[in-house]
C-alpha positions in Angstrom: 0.0 0.0 0.0 2.9 2.3 0.8 4.3 1.7 -2.7 0.9 2.4 -4.3 0.5 5.6 -2.4 4.0 6.7 -3.6 3.3 5.8 -7.2 0.1 7.7 -7.1 1.8 10.7 -5.7 4.6 10.6 -8.3 2.3 10.0 -11.2 -0.2 12.7 -10.1 2.6 15.3 -9.7 3.9 14.6 -13.2 0.6 14.6 -15.0 -0.5 17.8 -13.0 2.8 19.5 -13.7 2.3 18.8 -17.5 -1.3 20.1 -17.4 -1.9 23.3 -19.6 -5.6 23.7 -19.2 -7.8 24.6 -16.2 -10.5 22.1 -17.2 -7.9 19.4 -17.7 -6.6 20.2 -14.2 -10.0 19.8 -12.6 -10.4 16.5 -14.4 -7.2 15.3 -12.9 -8.2 16.5 -9.4 -11.4 14.3 -9.7 -9.3 11.4 -11.0 -7.0 11.3 -8.0 -8.9 13.0 -5.2 -12.6 12.5 -6.1 -15.0 10.2 -4.4 -14.2 7.5 -6.9 -10.5 8.6 -7.3 -7.5 6.5 -7.1 -6.4 7.8 -3.7 -9.9 7.3 -2.3 -9.9 3.7 -3.6 -6.8 2.9 -1.6 -8.1 4.5 1.6 -11.2 2.3 1.4 -9.0 -0.8 1.6 -7.2 0.3 4.8 -9.7 -1.8 6.8 -7.7 -4.9 5.8 -4.6 -3.5 7.6 -3.6 -4.4 11.1 -4.3 -2.0 14.0 -0.5 -1.1 14.1 -0.4 -0.4 10.3 -3.6 1.7 10.0 -2.2 4.9 11.7 1.0 4.8 9.6 -0.8 4.3 6.4 -3.4 6.8 7.3 -0.8 9.5 8.0 0.9 8.7 4.8 -2.3 8.9 2.8 -3.1 12.3 4.3 0.4 13.6 3.4 -0.1 12.4 -0.1 -3.6 14.1 -0.3 -2.2 17.4 1.2 0.7 17.3 -1.2 -1.6 16.8 -4.3 -4.1 19.5 -3.1 -1.4 22.0 -2.5 0.2 21.3 -5.9 -3.2 21.5 -7.7 -3.9 24.8 -6.1 -0.5 26.1 -7.1 -0.9 24.9 -10.6 -4.5 26.3 -10.9 -3.2 29.7 -9.8 -0.4 29.5 -12.5 -2.8 28.5 -15.2 -5.3 31.3 -14.3 -2.5 33.9 -14.3 -1.2 32.6 -17.7 -4.8 32.8 -19.0 -5.2 36.3 -17.8 -2.0 37.4 -19.3 -3.0 35.9 -22.6 -6.4 37.8 -22.5 -4.7 41.0 -21.6 -2.3 40.8 -24.6 -5.2 39.8 -26.9 -7.6 42.4 -25.6 -5.2 45.3 -25.3 -7.1 48.7 -25.2 -5.3 51.5 -26.9 -6.5 54.5 -24.8 -5.1 56.9 -27.4 -7.6 55.8 -30.0 -10.6 58.1 -30.4 -13.9 56.9 -28.9 -17.0 56.1 -30.7 -19.7 58.7 -30.6 -22.9 57.3 -29.0 -26.1 57.9 -30.9 -28.3 60.2 -28.8 -32.1 60.3 -29.1 -33.8 63.6 -29.9 -37.3 65.0 -29.3 -39.8 64.0 -31.9 -41.0 67.0 -34.0 -44.6 66.4 -32.8 -43.5 66.6 -29.2 -41.5 69.8 -30.0 -44.5 71.4 -31.6 -46.9 70.2 -28.8 -44.7 71.8 -26.1 -44.6 75.0 -28.0 -48.4 74.9 -28.4 -48.9 74.3 -24.6 -46.5 77.1 -23.8 -48.4 79.5 -26.1 -51.8 78.7 -24.7 -50.5 78.6 -21.1 -49.2 82.1 -21.6 -52.8 83.1 -22.6 -54.2 81.6 -19.4 -55.3 78.2 -20.6 -55.0 75.0 -18.6 -54.0 71.7 -20.2 -56.3 68.7 -19.5 -56.6 65.2 -21.0 -59.1 62.5 -21.1 -59.7 58.8 -22.2 -58.9 57.7 -25.7 -61.4 54.8 -25.5 -64.5 56.9 -25.0 -68.3 56.7 -24.7 -70.5 57.8 -27.7 -72.4 60.2 -25.5 -69.3 62.3 -24.9 -68.0 62.1 -28.4 -71.3 62.5 -30.3 -74.6 62.8 -28.3 -73.7 65.8 -26.0 -72.1 67.5 -29.0 -75.3 67.4 -31.0 -74.0 64.7 -33.4 -77.1 62.6 -33.5 -77.8 59.1 -34.8 -77.6 59.1 -38.6 -74.9 61.7 -38.8 -72.1 60.8 -41.2 -69.5 61.2 -38.5 -71.1 58.3 -36.7 -70.9 55.9 -39.7 -68.7 52.8 -39.1 -66.6 53.9 -42.2 -65.6 57.0 -40.3 -65.2 55.7 -36.8 -63.5 52.8 -35.0 -66.2 51.3 -32.8 -65.5 48.8 -30.0 -69.2 48.2 -29.1 -72.3 50.1 -30.0 -71.6 52.6 -27.2 -67.8 52.6 -27.0 -65.3 53.8 -29.6 -61.9 55.1 -30.1 -62.5 58.9 -29.9 -62.6 60.7 -33.2 -61.9 64.1 -31.6 -60.7 65.4 -28.2 -63.9 67.4 -28.0 -65.0 64.8 -25.5 -62.6 66.2 -23.0 -64.4 69.5 -23.4 -67.7 67.9 -22.4 -66.1 66.2 -19.4 -64.5 69.5 -18.3 -67.8 71.4 -18.6 -69.6 68.8 -16.5 -67.1 68.9 -13.7 -66.3 72.6 -13.7 -68.4 75.8 -13.9 -67.2 78.9 -16.0 -64.9 80.6 -16.5 -63.2 77.9 -18.3 -60.1 78.1 -20.6 -58.6 74.8 -21.5 -56.7 72.9 -24.3 -56.9 69.1 -24.5 -54.2 67.6 -26.7 -54.2 63.9 -27.5 -54.4 61.0 -30.0 -57.5 60.5 -32.1 -58.6 57.8 -34.5 -60.4 57.9 -37.9 -60.3 55.3 -40.6 -58.8 57.6 -43.2 -56.7 56.4 -46.1 -53.0 57.0 -45.6 -51.5 59.7 -47.8 -49.2 62.9 -47.4 -51.8 64.7 -45.2 -53.9 62.0 -43.7 -53.5 59.1 -41.2 -55.9 56.8 -39.3 -54.1 57.8 -36.1 -53.2 61.5 -35.6 -53.2 64.1 -32.9 -55.5 66.9 -32.1 -55.5 69.8 -29.6 -59.0 71.0 -28.8 -59.5 74.4 -27.2 -62.4 75.6 -25.2 -63.3 79.0 -23.6 -66.5 79.7 -21.7 -67.2 83.0 -19.9 -69.5 85.9 -20.0 -69.6 88.0 -23.2 -67.4 85.8 -25.4 -67.7 86.6 -29.1 -66.4 85.4 -32.4 -63.9 88.3 -32.4 -62.3 86.7 -29.3 -62.0 83.4 -31.1 -60.5 85.1 -34.2 -58.0 87.2 -32.1 -57.0 84.0 -30.2 -56.3 81.9 -33.2 -54.4 84.8 -35.0 -52.3 85.3 -31.8 -51.5 81.6 -31.6 -50.5 81.4 -35.4 -48.2 84.4 -35.2 -46.6 83.1 -32.0 -45.9 79.8 -33.8 -45.0 80.8 -37.4 -44.2 84.5 -37.1 -45.9 87.8 -37.9 -46.0 87.1 -41.6 -48.2 84.1 -41.4 -51.5 84.4 -43.4 -54.8 82.9 -42.2 -58.1 82.5 -43.9 -61.4 81.9 -42.1 -64.1 80.1 -44.1 -67.8 79.6 -43.1 -68.4 76.0 -42.2 -70.8 73.9 -40.2 -70.1 71.8 -37.1 -73.1 70.5 -35.1 -71.7 71.7 -31.8 -70.7 75.3 -32.8 -72.9 78.1 -34.4 -71.5 80.0 -36.2 -68.6 77.8 -37.4 -65.5 78.4 -39.4 -62.6 76.5 -40.8 -59.2 78.2 -40.6 -56.6 77.7 -43.4 -52.9 78.7 -43.5 -51.3 79.7 -46.7 -49.4 76.7 -48.1 -45.7 77.0 -47.0 -44.4 75.0 -50.0 -45.9 77.1 -52.8 -46.6 80.4 -51.1 -50.3 80.2 -52.1 -49.6 79.5 -55.8 -50.9 75.9 -55.7 -49.0 72.6 -55.5 -49.7 68.8 -54.8 -49.4 69.3 -51.1 -52.2 71.9 -50.9 -54.0 70.1 -53.8 -53.6 73.2 -56.0 -55.6 75.5 -53.7 -52.7 77.5 -52.1 -54.1 76.9 -48.7 -53.9 74.0 -46.1 -56.6 73.4 -43.6 -55.4 74.0 -40.1 -58.3 73.7 -37.8 -62.1 74.0 -37.2 -63.6 76.4 -34.9 -66.8 78.2 -33.9 -69.0 79.6 -31.1 -70.2 76.9 -28.8 -73.8 76.0 -29.6 -76.3 77.0 -26.8 -77.6 73.4 -26.6 -74.2 72.1 -25.8 -74.0 74.5 -22.8 -77.5 73.4 -21.7 -76.4 69.7 -21.9 -73.6 70.6 -19.5 -75.8 72.5 -17.1 -74.3 75.9 -18.1 -76.9 78.8 -18.7 -76.5 80.1 -22.3 -78.2 83.3 -21.4 -75.4 84.1 -19.0 -72.4 82.4 -20.6 -71.0 81.9 -24.1 -67.9 80.5 -25.5 -65.8 79.4 -28.4 -64.1 76.1 -29.3 -61.4 75.1 -31.8 -59.6 71.9 -32.9 -56.1 72.0 -34.2 -54.4 69.2 -36.2 -50.9 68.7 -34.6 -49.4 66.9 -37.6 -50.3 69.8 -39.9 -48.8 72.3 -37.6 -45.6 70.4 -37.4 -45.5 70.0 -41.2 -46.0 73.8 -41.7 -43.6 74.6 -38.9 -40.8 72.5 -40.3 -41.7 72.5 -44.0 -42.4 68.7 -44.0 -44.3 67.9 -47.1 -45.4 64.4 -46.2 -47.2 63.4 -42.9 -45.9 59.8 -43.2 -42.4 60.9 -42.3 -43.6 61.7 -38.8 -44.4 57.9 -38.2 -41.7 56.1 -40.0 -39.0 56.5 -37.4 -36.4 57.1 -40.1 -33.3 58.2 -38.0 -32.0 60.3 -40.9 -35.2 62.4 -40.8 -35.4 62.5 -36.9 -31.8 63.6 -36.5 -32.6 66.8 -38.2 -34.5 68.0 -35.1 -31.4 67.5 -32.8 
């Protein structure tokens, strides 16, 4: 047994010394010192020895184990050091090399314009409010005098979830909710996403953004509406901006008007963007219909007001001379980087 222990020690020291791989070293450790290893097998046969021989062989076996464990630990340290040195040589970092510039995100042009719009109206005393995008028909249509049978309620113009629930087609529903919760004076804007099944082209999208405005107070006139919108347009586009008010009809305002901005691309001469008209529709507006006030428990004999709805995409297009609305949704980094 003594010779066996000595042979195992000599053989193990040699093979461990020749080892060049950490995994191979671990395999050798298991081979000699594991539960089924060669040294363990010899120790299991010590029961056959006499009482006088067992302490001597036991001490010798422990010495062999300690020698091998110590040598394995030393070899493992050497192999790890050599491996680290190899990696350091291979992965050398030249600190004098110029760094790579990290791509930074930028604010989307719609967010830029929306923030400008909020700042302008807040400066005029307005409060920014929001409301649900999945809305009840009574807030989107019924209380705004858009009765059953109106074209706006047709399934081809509206995304219905149920007969009474839909994706809002306008943020005017927020105006109704505000008038039901608050009494005049009221001056709010309500920006947000709206949904209509429009065909996608350079100026239309099934998902777009609106900013509705509402003012309710005593002695509000159409002149207040016109002055507000002209002030807003000049603050956004400059004093040279040209607006055009056209008579129109909205169920919830009377009188009503659509407001156009002179086409920024052709200067009013006519082009594909403005469809040859020289003007681009910017928003709808009008004096709040008395029945809408009555629906919200506001006395139309005492109060009046105006409302307007602005298309945020069209504002951004005119603000930055963008000739195709689809560019705002395609996430083309070359396009968005221009707004850095």
